[in-house]
C-alpha positions in Angstrom: 109.0 39.0 170.2 112.8 39.2 170.8 112.1 41.6 173.7 109.8 39.0 175.3 112.7 36.6 175.3 114.9 39.3 177.0 112.1 39.8 179.5 112.2 36.1 180.4 116.0 36.2 180.8 115.7 39.2 183.1 113.1 37.5 185.3 115.3 34.4 185.4 118.4 36.3 186.3 116.5 37.9 189.2 114.9 34.8 190.5 116.0 33.5 193.9 116.9 30.1 192.6 119.1 31.3 189.7 122.4 29.6 189.7 123.4 29.9 186.0 122.4 27.7 183.2 121.9 24.1 184.0 122.6 23.1 180.4 126.0 24.9 180.5 126.8 23.1 183.8 125.8 19.8 182.2 128.0 20.5 179.2 131.0 21.1 181.4 130.4 17.6 183.0 129.5 15.7 179.8 131.6 17.3 177.0 131.8 14.3 174.8 129.8 15.1 171.6 128.5 11.6 171.5 127.1 11.6 175.0 123.3 11.9 175.3 123.6 14.8 177.8 125.8 16.7 175.3 123.3 16.0 172.6 120.4 17.2 174.8 122.3 20.4 175.6 123.0 21.0 171.9 119.4 20.5 171.0 118.2 22.9 173.7 120.7 25.6 172.8 120.2 25.2 169.1 116.5 25.4 169.7 116.8 28.8 171.2 119.0 30.0 168.3 116.4 28.6 165.8 113.6 30.4 167.6 115.6 33.7 167.4 116.2 33.1 163.7 112.6 32.3 163.0 111.5 35.5 164.7 114.1 37.5 162.7 113.2 35.9 159.4 109.9 37.7 159.7 111.7 40.9 158.9 114.9 40.0 157.0 116.3 37.3 154.6 117.3 34.0 156.1 121.0 34.3 155.9 121.0 37.6 157.7 118.5 36.3 160.2 120.9 33.4 160.9 123.8 35.7 161.6 121.8 38.1 163.8 120.3 35.2 165.7 123.7 33.7 166.3 125.0 37.1 167.6 122.0 37.6 169.9 122.3 34.0 171.1 125.9 34.6 172.1 124.9 37.8 173.9 122.4 35.9 175.9 124.9 33.2 176.7 127.4 35.7 177.9 124.7 37.6 179.9 123.8 34.4 181.6 127.4 33.9 182.7 127.6 37.5 184.0 124.3 37.0 185.8 125.8 34.0 187.5 128.6 36.3 188.6 126.0 38.7 190.1 125.9 41.1 187.2 122.5 40.1 185.7 120.9 43.6 185.7 123.8 45.1 183.8 124.1 42.2 181.5 120.5 42.2 180.3 120.6 46.0 180.0 123.6 45.7 177.7 121.9 43.0 175.7 118.9 45.2 175.2 121.1 48.1 174.1 123.2 46.1 171.6 120.6 43.8 170.1 118.7 46.5 168.1 122.0 47.5 166.4 122.7 43.9 165.4 119.2 43.6 164.1 119.3 46.9 162.2 122.7 46.1 160.7 121.5 42.6 159.6 118.3 44.0 158.1 120.1 46.6 155.9 120.3 45.8 152.2 123.7 45.3 150.8 
């Protein structure tokens, strides 16, 4: 399921109309946390992080799933910026290489 999300990002990065994340652009314009645009961006971004967490909770405890989801979310956000800089193929390849290590480390019992 996480791989399907990565597949979507890869297709998005390669699409002719990719110009980075509209939500990130909006956040740069409307940075006041009380502004409705800021709130919409936060809801969208937090929604993706929640989806990642929900998927990971199928295989690990909630606190570990939360940490792994946050790390993968940050990887995707960084990959999106790199894709905007013309490095999308490398960025998503690195996400695919690193994410399994994050998931494995989070799933280990302590």
